[in-house]
C-alpha positions in Angstrom: 3.5 -18.4 -23.7 1.4 -20.9 -21.4 1.2 -20.2 -17.7 3.0 -23.4 -16.3 6.1 -22.2 -18.1 5.8 -18.7 -17.0 5.7 -19.8 -13.4 8.6 -22.1 -13.2 10.5 -19.3 -15.5 10.1 -16.5 -13.3 10.7 -18.9 -10.1 14.2 -19.8 -11.6 14.9 -15.9 -12.3 13.9 -15.6 -8.9 16.4 -17.8 -7.3 19.2 -16.3 -10.0 18.3 -12.7 -8.3 17.7 -13.4 -4.8 19.6 -16.7 -4.0 22.5 -15.4 -1.4 21.0 -11.8 -2.0 19.5 -9.0 0.3 16.6 -7.4 -0.9 17.9 -4.2 -3.3 18.6 -4.0 -6.7 17.0 -7.8 -7.2 13.6 -7.1 -6.5 13.1 -4.0 -9.0 15.0 -6.3 -11.5 12.4 -9.1 -10.9 9.4 -6.9 -11.2 10.6 -5.3 -14.4 11.1 -9.1 -15.8 7.5 -9.7 -14.9 6.3 -6.6 -16.5 8.1 -7.2 -19.8 7.2 -10.7 -20.0 3.4 -9.4 -19.9 4.1 -7.0 -22.5 5.6 -9.8 -24.5 2.5 -12.2 -23.7 0.0 -9.5 -24.7 1.7 -7.3 -27.2 -1.7 -5.5 -27.9 -1.1 -3.7 -24.2 1.4 -1.6 -26.0 -1.5 0.2 -27.7 -3.4 0.2 -24.4 -2.9 3.9 -23.1 -4.3 3.0 -19.2 -2.1 -0.7 -19.3 1.1 2.0 -20.3 0.1 4.2 -17.3 -0.3 1.5 -14.8 3.0 -0.1 -16.2 5.0 3.4 -15.8 3.8 3.3 -12.1 5.4 0.5 -11.7 8.7 1.3 -13.4 9.1 4.5 -11.3 8.5 2.6 -8.3 11.2 -0.2 -9.1 13.8 2.7 -10.3 12.9 4.2 -7.2 13.3 0.8 -5.1 16.6 0.1 -6.8 18.0 3.8 -6.0 17.5 3.5 -2.4 15.6 0.3 -0.9 12.9 1.3 1.9 9.5 -0.1 3.1 7.5 2.5 0.8 9.6 1.5 -2.3 9.1 -2.2 -1.4 5.3 -1.7 -0.8 4.9 0.6 -4.1 7.0 -1.9 -6.2 4.7 -4.8 -5.1 1.4 -3.2 -5.3 1.7 -1.4 -8.7 2.8 -4.9 -10.2 0.0 -6.6 -9.2 -2.5 -3.7 -10.0 -0.9 -3.9 -13.4 -1.2 -7.5 -13.8 -5.2 -7.7 -12.7 -5.8 -5.0 -15.3 -4.3 -7.2 -17.8 -6.4 -10.0 -16.3 -9.3 -8.3 -16.7 -9.4 -4.5 -17.4 -13.0 -3.9 -16.1 -11.9 -5.2 -12.3 -12.2 -2.2 -10.0 -9.2 -1.4 -7.4 -10.9 -2.7 -4.5 -11.9 -5.9 -6.2 -8.1 -6.3 -7.3 -7.0 -5.8 -3.5 -9.5 -8.6 -2.9 -8.5 -11.0 -5.2 -4.6 -10.4 -4.3 -5.3 -11.5 -1.0 -7.4 -14.6 -1.9 -5.0 -15.9 -4.4 -2.3 -15.3 -1.7 -4.5 -17.2 0.6 -5.8 -19.9 -1.3 -2.4 -20.8 -3.0 -2.6 -24.4 -1.0 -5.8 -25.7 -2.8 -4.9 -24.0 -6.2 -1.2 -25.5 -6.6 -3.1 -29.0 -5.8 -5.5 -28.5 -9.0 -2.7 -29.6 -11.1 -5.0 -29.9 -14.1 -5.8 -26.4 -14.2 -2.5 -24.7 -13.7 -0.2 -26.9 -16.0 -3.2 -26.5 -18.6 -3.4 -30.4 -19.4 -5.9 -32.4 -20.6 -6.6 -36.3 -19.7 -4.7 -38.4 -22.1 -3.1 -35.5 -24.0 0.4 -34.9 -25.0 1.3 -33.5 -21.4 0.6 -36.7 -19.6 4.1 -37.3 -19.0 4.8 -34.0 -17.3 1.8 -34.5 -15.4 3.4 -37.7 -14.0 6.4 -36.4 -13.4 5.0 -33.8 -11.4 2.9 -35.9 -9.5 4.8 -38.5 -8.6 8.3 -36.9 -8.4 8.4 -32.9 -8.1 5.3 -32.3 -5.8 6.1 -35.3 -3.6 9.9 -34.3 -2.9 9.1 -30.7 -2.7 6.5 -31.3 0.5 8.8 -33.7 2.3 11.6 -31.1 1.6 9.5 -28.7 3.7 8.5 -30.8 6.5 12.1 -32.2 6.5 13.3 -28.4 7.0 10.6 -28.0 9.7 11.6 -31.3 11.7 15.1 -30.6 11.3 14.7 -26.9 12.8 12.6 -27.6 15.6 15.1 -30.8 16.9 18.5 -30.0 18.3 19.4 -33.7 17.7 18.2 -33.6 14.2 19.9 -30.3 13.7 23.0 -31.5 15.1 22.8 -34.8 12.9 22.1 -32.5 9.8 25.3 -30.6 10.5 27.4 -33.5 11.1 26.1 -35.5 7.8 25.3 -32.3 5.6 24.7 -33.4 2.0 25.9 -30.9 -0.5 22.4 -30.2 -1.4 21.7 -26.6 -0.3 18.6 -26.3 1.5 18.5 -22.5 1.5 18.3 -22.6 -2.4 15.2 -24.7 -2.2 13.8 -22.3 0.0 14.2 -19.5 -2.2 13.0 -21.6 -5.4 9.9 -22.4 -3.3 9.3 -18.6 -2.3 9.9 -17.8 -6.0 7.3 -20.2 -6.7 4.8 -19.1 -4.5 5.3 -15.6 -5.7 5.4 -16.4 -9.5 2.2 -18.7 -8.9 0.1 -15.9 -7.3 1.3 -13.7 -9.9 0.7 -15.6 -13.4 -2.3 -18.0 -11.8 -4.4 -14.9 -11.3 -7.8 -16.4 -10.6 -10.6 -14.4 -10.6 -13.5 -16.1 -8.7 -16.8 -15.6 -10.4 -18.6 -14.6 -7.1 -15.9 -11.8 -6.9 -16.5 -10.9 -10.6 -20.0 -10.9 -9.8 -19.9 -8.5 -6.9 -17.6 -6.2 -8.9 -19.9 -5.6 -11.7 -22.7 -4.4 -9.4 -19.9 -1.5 -8.2 -21.0 1.8 -9.8 -20.1 5.3 -9.2 -23.4 6.5 -10.4 -27.2 5.5 -9.4 -29.2 3.8 -12.1 -32.5 5.3 -12.8 -34.1 1.6 -11.1 -32.1 2.1 -8.3 -33.2 5.6 -7.9 -37.1 4.5 -7.4 -36.2 1.2 -5.8 -37.9 1.0 -2.7 -35.4 -2.0 -1.2 -32.7 0.7 -1.9 -33.3 2.1 1.5 -33.5 0.8 5.2 -37.1 -0.3 5.7 -36.2 -0.3 9.6 -36.2 3.5 9.3 -38.8 5.1 6.9 -37.2 7.6 4.4 -38.6 10.7 6.1 -37.4 9.4 9.6 -34.1 8.8 8.3 -33.9 12.1 6.8 -34.9 14.1 10.1 -32.5 12.1 11.9 -29.6 13.1 9.4 -30.7 17.0 9.4 -30.6 16.7 13.2 -27.4 14.9 13.5 -25.5 16.8 11.1 -26.7 20.2 12.4 -25.8 19.2 15.9 -22.4 18.0 14.7 -21.6 21.3 12.9 -22.4 23.3 16.2 -19.7 20.5 18.0 -17.3 20.8 15.3 -17.1 24.6 15.4 -16.5 24.7 19.1 -13.9 22.4 18.9 -12.1 24.4 16.1 -12.6 27.2 18.1 -11.0 25.6 21.4 -8.4 23.6 19.4 -7.0 27.1 18.0 -7.1 28.8 21.4 -5.5 26.0 23.3 -2.6 26.2 20.7 -2.4 30.2 20.8 -2.6 30.7 24.6 -0.1 27.9 25.0 2.3 28.9 22.6 5.2 29.8 25.0 5.1 26.4 26.6 8.5 24.5 26.4 8.7 22.0 23.4 8.3 18.7 25.2 4.7 19.7 26.0 4.1 20.6 22.5 5.5 17.3 21.1 3.9 15.2 23.5 0.1 16.3 22.6 0.2 17.8 19.0 0.5 13.9 17.7 -2.0 12.7 19.8 -4.6 15.3 18.7 -3.9 15.3 15.0 -4.3 11.5 15.5 -7.7 12.1 16.8 -8.5 14.5 14.2 -7.7 12.3 11.7 -9.9 9.6 13.2 -12.8 12.2 13.3 -12.2 12.9 9.6 -12.8 9.1 9.1 -15.8 8.8 11.0 -17.3 11.8 9.4 -17.1 10.0 6.1 -18.7 7.2 7.6 -21.6 9.3 8.7 -22.2 10.7 5.5 -22.1 7.4 3.5 -24.7 6.0 5.9 -27.1 9.4 5.7 -26.5 9.5 2.0 -26.9 5.9 1.1 -29.5 4.5 -1.7 -32.6 6.5 -2.3 -32.2 9.2 0.6 -30.0 11.0 -2.2 -33.2 11.7 -4.2 -36.0 11.9 -1.8 -38.0 15.4 -1.8 -37.1 18.2 1.0 -33.8 17.0 1.4 -32.1 20.6 0.7 -31.5 21.1 4.4 -29.6 18.1 4.7 -27.5 18.5 1.8 -26.7 22.2 3.1 -26.0 21.2 6.7 -23.6 18.3 5.2 -22.0 20.8 2.9 -21.3 22.8 5.8 -19.9 19.9 8.0 -17.6 19.1 5.1 -16.1 22.7 5.0 -15.9 22.7 8.9 -13.6 19.5 8.9 -11.6 21.2 5.9 -11.0 24.2 8.3 -10.2 21.6 11.1 -7.9 19.8 8.7 -6.0 23.2 8.0 -5.6 23.9 11.7 -3.9 20.6 12.5 -1.7 21.4 9.3 -0.6 24.6 10.6 -0.3 23.4 14.3 2.2 20.3 12.6 3.9 22.9 10.6 4.7 24.9 13.9 6.0 21.7 15.3 8.5 21.3 12.4 9.3 24.5 12.6 10.5 24.5 15.9 11.6 20.6 16.4 12.5 19.7 12.5 11.6 17.1 10.5 11.1 13.4 11.4 9.6 10.6 9.6 6.3 10.7 11.8 5.7 14.5 11.2 5.8 13.8 7.4 3.5 11.0 8.0 1.3 13.6 9.6 1.0 15.6 6.6 0.4 12.5 4.0 -2.6 11.6 6.1 -4.0 15.0 6.4 -3.5 15.6 2.6 -5.1 12.1 2.2 -8.1 13.3 4.6 -8.2 16.6 2.7 -9.1 14.5 -0.5 -11.5 12.0 1.1 -13.5 15.5 2.3 -13.2 16.6 -1.5 -14.8 13.2 -2.8 -17.4 13.6 0.1 -18.4 16.9 -1.3 -18.7 15.4 -5.1 -20.8 12.4 -3.5 -23.1 14.6 -2.0 -23.5 17.3 -4.6 -23.6 15.1 -7.7 -25.6 12.3 -6.0 -23.0 9.6 -6.3 -22.9 6.1 -4.9 -21.2 5.2 -1.6 -18.7 2.9 -3.9 -17.9 6.2 -5.6 -16.1 7.6 -2.6 -14.5 4.3 -1.8 -13.0 3.8 -5.1 -11.5 7.5 -5.5 -9.9 6.8 -2.4 -8.7 3.8 -3.2 -6.8 5.4 -6.1 -5.9 8.1 -3.9 -3.9 5.9 -1.7 -2.5 4.1 -5.0 -1.3 7.4 -6.3 0.1 8.6 -2.9 2.0 5.6 -2.1 3.7 5.8 -5.7 4.4 9.3 -5.2 6.2 8.5 -1.5 8.6 6.0 -3.0 9.7 8.7 -5.5 11.9 10.8 -2.9 14.9 10.3 -0.5 13.1 11.4 2.5 15.9 10.8 4.5 17.9 13.1 2.6 15.1 15.7 2.7 14.6 15.5 6.4 18.4 15.8 6.9 18.9 18.7 4.8 16.2 20.7 6.7 17.2 19.8 10.1 20.5 20.8 9.5 19.3 24.5 8.9 18.0 24.5 12.6 19.7 25.9 15.5 19.4 22.6 17.6 20.0 19.4 16.0 18.9 15.9 16.8 22.2 14.3 15.5 21.0 10.9 17.2 17.9 10.8 15.1 19.9 11.6 11.7 22.7 9.3 11.9 20.4 6.2 11.8 18.4 7.2 9.1 19.4 5.5 5.8 20.3 7.6 2.6 21.3 10.7 4.1 25.1 10.0 4.8 26.2 12.4 1.8 24.8 15.5 3.6 25.5 14.3 7.0 29.2 13.8 6.3 29.3 17.1 4.4 27.7 18.9 7.3 30.4 17.3 9.8 33.3 18.2 7.7 31.8 21.8 7.3 32.0 22.2 11.3 35.1 20.4 11.6 33.4 17.5 13.6 34.3 13.9 13.8 32.6 11.7 11.8 30.9 8.7 13.9 32.4 5.8 12.8 29.3 3.7 12.4 28.4 6.2 9.6 31.7 4.7 7.9 30.8 1.4 8.8 27.4 1.6 7.2 28.7 3.1 4.1 31.3 0.3 3.6 29.1 -2.3 4.4 26.4 -1.1 1.5 29.4 -0.6 -0.9 30.5 -4.3 -0.4 27.3 -5.7 -1.1 27.0 -8.1 -4.0 25.2 -6.8 -7.6 21.7 -7.8 -6.8 21.9 -6.7 -2.9 23.2 -3.3 -3.7 21.1 -0.1 -3.6 22.3 2.4 -6.6 22.7 5.2 -4.3 25.5 3.5 -2.1 27.2 2.6 -5.7 
């Protein structure tokens, strides 16, 4: 199937799914539609294990989004869909390059859409000349005029009053939905891989080549190798001492203040853990700097390697301390999305430290760390979209002696457990919970979330 047909077909399907609907089941159906068409277009993908694995990530995210919509499921569905698409376009592209291409194609939509002969795949004097004229003389001008008409009417009270008084039968909203669907379909199918981006992508490798190991231009000539080596040793050893001192102070502070009220604990723990996460990120940047290029292979760098591995281990110990403090926080005050987010960031940082260790120990390139962290974030995103976290938070918090009902009552996807709990303690169920349930049950099919059905 030609791209221009797929773009218009996808835009029409988008209108059918999203017109007068809210984001819900329709987003999942649209992503699965694009996935199926991709396999129909390239049947050889059915024999590609990596393509099947990436498609499975899209399916899992789409099913989770259809069950209970959230920002996480929305982000996972869109991300996994476009990762799969760029793999189909060029299976050799790195994940980091795919992200760059996605944003490039989103931003450069307008100049690309005006290159009609490219995306319509027509040749001068060819059989598609009539369609080219129709698009150029009618479809495109009308679409542009309608966009500006909507903008001008929305910006003027007089024009808006006139429009409401003499409103035509043409529904402006359906045109907007079509244009949004056309935009998304165009970005998805007209997946241009820019040559300069692809050229840089081919330079990204996890291992140093033999030429790079001996290339003098691979280091910073402002600082000769032996100066940079000594700078690294002094810096890392000093950071080891500083970090060890901080870990002792951090844990003693919380042990001695264990009897303080929970308001103090709540106020300080998040701020401290966020700063710790930032420090871990900066630690990765320091390692990337001192272990770039030829410095991995020069003689007498064993002291730097040992000091760095010790620093990585101490950072891991700091993460475990923060993990423990957050667990104490949860044990006293219960779960929230923010506290779950802290666990998520700490686990991601722990993965980052592991890849830092692998980079230093096996003399990998800086891209090795960046690439593996990119895939870690991708996997974490898909994993987070699998679970109804509101339900998990509610079930855990209801086991505590003190329950923050005002927080739980405004979560989405936990109504079943809240109602059961209120009934078990013979407490009146707040009316806004029933209102929320009724609202979701009355949603149209494409706007609905299967959890509420």
